C-alpha positions, 0 to 999 in steps of 0.5 A: 500500500502506498504511503499517505502524504500530507500533500494528498491530504491537504491538496486544494479543495479537499475536505481536510484542507477546507476544515483545517483552514476554517479552524485556523480562521476561527482560532485566529491562528497564524501558522503554516503547514509544510511537508517533509520537503519543506514545501508550504501546503497550508497558510503563509510562511512566517519568517521567524515562527515562534513555535514548530511541531514536527508531525510523525506517522509510523515513526516517520516525519511527514511534515511540520506545523510552524507559527504562533502559540496555536501551533500545538493545537493545529499539529494535534488536529492534523495528526489525528486527521492524517491517522483517520485518513490513513486508516480509511485508505488502509481499510479500502485497500484491504477491502480491495485486496479481499475483493480481488482474492474473492474474485480470484478464488471464484474464477479459480473454482470455475476453472477447476470445475471444468477440469478433468483429471488430477494432472489438469487440475494441478496444471491449472493450480500452478498457472494460477499460483504463478500468476499471483505469486512471483516465482521462477519455478513451481511444482505439484507433487502427490503421494501415491499410496500404492507405490509409496512414491512421490509423483510430479503431477505438474510443473512450471519453469524448469523442474528444480528437483529430480523425482528419483532423488526426492523419492530417495530422501522421503524421510526428509520430505516427510518432515518438511513438505509432507508434514501438512504445514504451509511455510516459507523457507529461506534457509534451504542449504539442507535441501541442496546438500541432500541434492533435492533442489537445484543450486540456483533456488534461493527461497521456497514457499510451499503449502500442503495439499490435504483433505480431512487431515489426509496429506495428499502432497504439496504445491511448491514455488521456488524463487531464485532470489532470497526473501522472495516470498511474503506472508501474503504470498503464503496466505494466497498459496494456502488458499489455492492449495486448499481449494485445489486439494478438494478438486484433486481428491474428487478427480482421483476418486473419479479416476479410481471409480472409472478404473474400478469400473473398467476392471470390473468390466474387464473381469466380466469380459474375461469371465464371459470369454472363459465361460463361452469356452465351456458353454459355446456362445452360439448355444447361448445366442440360440436361447435368445441371450448374449451372455451366460449370466442372462440364462435361466433354468428351463430356457430352451429352443428347438431348431433344425440342425446338423449334428456331427460326431467324430471319433478316433479309431482304436483309441483304447489300443492307442492309449494303452501305449501312452502314459496318462500325461502323454494321453492327455497331451495327445488328445489336446493336440488333436482337439486343438487342430479339429476345434477351429475347423468346426468353428471356421465352418459355422459350427460349434463344439457342443462337447469334447468326449475324450477322443470324440467330438460332438459338434452342432451346425445350426445353419446348414448341412453343407457347413457340417460336410465341409468341416468333416472333409477339412477335418480328414484333410487336417488329419493327413497333415497330423499323421505326417507329423506323427510319422516324422516322429516315428509314431503310428498314424491314426484314423477318425470316423465322422458321422452326421445327421440332420434333424430337430434338436432341443438346446436348453438349460437343465438341472436345478437351482444350484447346478445348471448345465447346457444340454441337447436333447434329440434323437438326431444326436443319437442317430449321428452318433450311431452313424459315426459308429458305422464308419468302423464297419464300412471302413469309411471316413465320413458317413451321412444320412440321406436326410443330410445329403438331401439338405446339401445343395448339389455341387460338383465339389461333393462326391458321395456314394450310397451304402444302402439302408441300415437298421440302427439300434432302437429305430423302426425305420431303416436309414439310407446312408452315404459315404463322402469320398472327398476326404480321401487323398486325391489318388484314392478319391480318383480311383473311387470316382472311377468306379463309382457307377460300377459300385452303385450297380453292384449295390443295386444288384445286392439290394435286389438279391441279384447276388451273382451280378453283385459279386461280379460288380464288386469284384471288378471294383476291388480289382480296379481299386484294391484299397477300397475296403468298403467295396470289399465289405459288400463283396464279402457280404455278397459271398455270404449270401450266395453261400448261406442264402438269405431269409425270405423277408430279407430286404438288403438292410444291414442291422446295427444292434450295438451303438 
């Protein structure tokens, strides 16, 4: 605040000057008033004044009153008036400062309310502090409870200390900056000796960031001049720190809640990712739900689907030559190859049954047949790897059937399970078992074949009707020959018409003609084991005869 002067107080036409002149006239006082420089402000100069009164204010000479015996009275009055005017000016200055502080805090609060995140709030706080408090450098540090470290959230000017260094000197900083106090420090050699601050810093003012007595960190301003900060600077910084502390606390809580929400979301996503590996996502979607947590006991849906079963031939014998661990690794390695093929053809694994796989194709039968062909092709590559390691090749049989199927959630309130209920599943499983008898890679029911759009890329041959266990009506079955090697498939295609001719003779009991046809097929394709089965059956019928009611239907009494 600028010092009040007698010149300003007694200027022309001021209230004080008019009042003082009136008093001097009433007292008939012959006096004059000078400022500290000897300039006459009121009255006329008297060459040889009888009296002189020096006027002091705050131990400083501000002027004098000279003249007759009324000098003392005028001096006392002038001193009183000067004090009153100084007090009024001081009060006005304080009110102005208070208004400025209130306005500063209002604008500061408004900017904080629009800020997002602790770093942005810290930056705003530093900008505001640097704007009202002259500083060469500034920084805000926060204490991270989880890492037990101080972290620089924002800085202005050159960073006057190293973050790694201050974290090595935490004990010193806990006593000082993290004590919860606000302070001006001019003797900072101990901080320089510890290597915490740079050499050019001469003074520091800091204020703790705290909420409900919990110390969050501190806002620190550094100056390159000694005695750079005043008590008013400390007051302003403390006010800014107090207000920004609440904003930073809210931002940190918000960030924490967002992080926790993301972690919960990620946790749920991982749970869903894991559960859909046990219960296929397609299964859940078929029930009209997106996630497994939405399903409830009794949910079910009926659809026309194609069910595919695959099984490793002579797995029991194969597993006897392996340890349990080798057995497990073998099944895992096999399933890792076959599972993606099914998924790539719009199917999903309903169950892994040890060495067997049950898959469902909800869209069309052609997807299932394509998957079965690719599974057999992949098996050829798998066997090449096995043979390179001196391991015997393996074979799989695949059966499929198309029909209605109910997918649903069964069990009880404490234990639920996704299940499929349908005779379609049983039929597909039994057709897979028939691949062992007919020495075929893939067997389809006639219903499945009829669901597949005729195409040059699929080649099937009829194996006639078969009586499945538990079935009243015979099922016509077909073998798909696409799964064989190119050489084997070409031979079977070359004998396809002759094979069908032999089968027709066989079904109509024309066994001599059937025998001739099947012998020719086997002579042209010695590896055609399916043709040899029919050749053997034909010979038995010729040698032993057939019952009167025989219709050429093969019987499957076991699964």
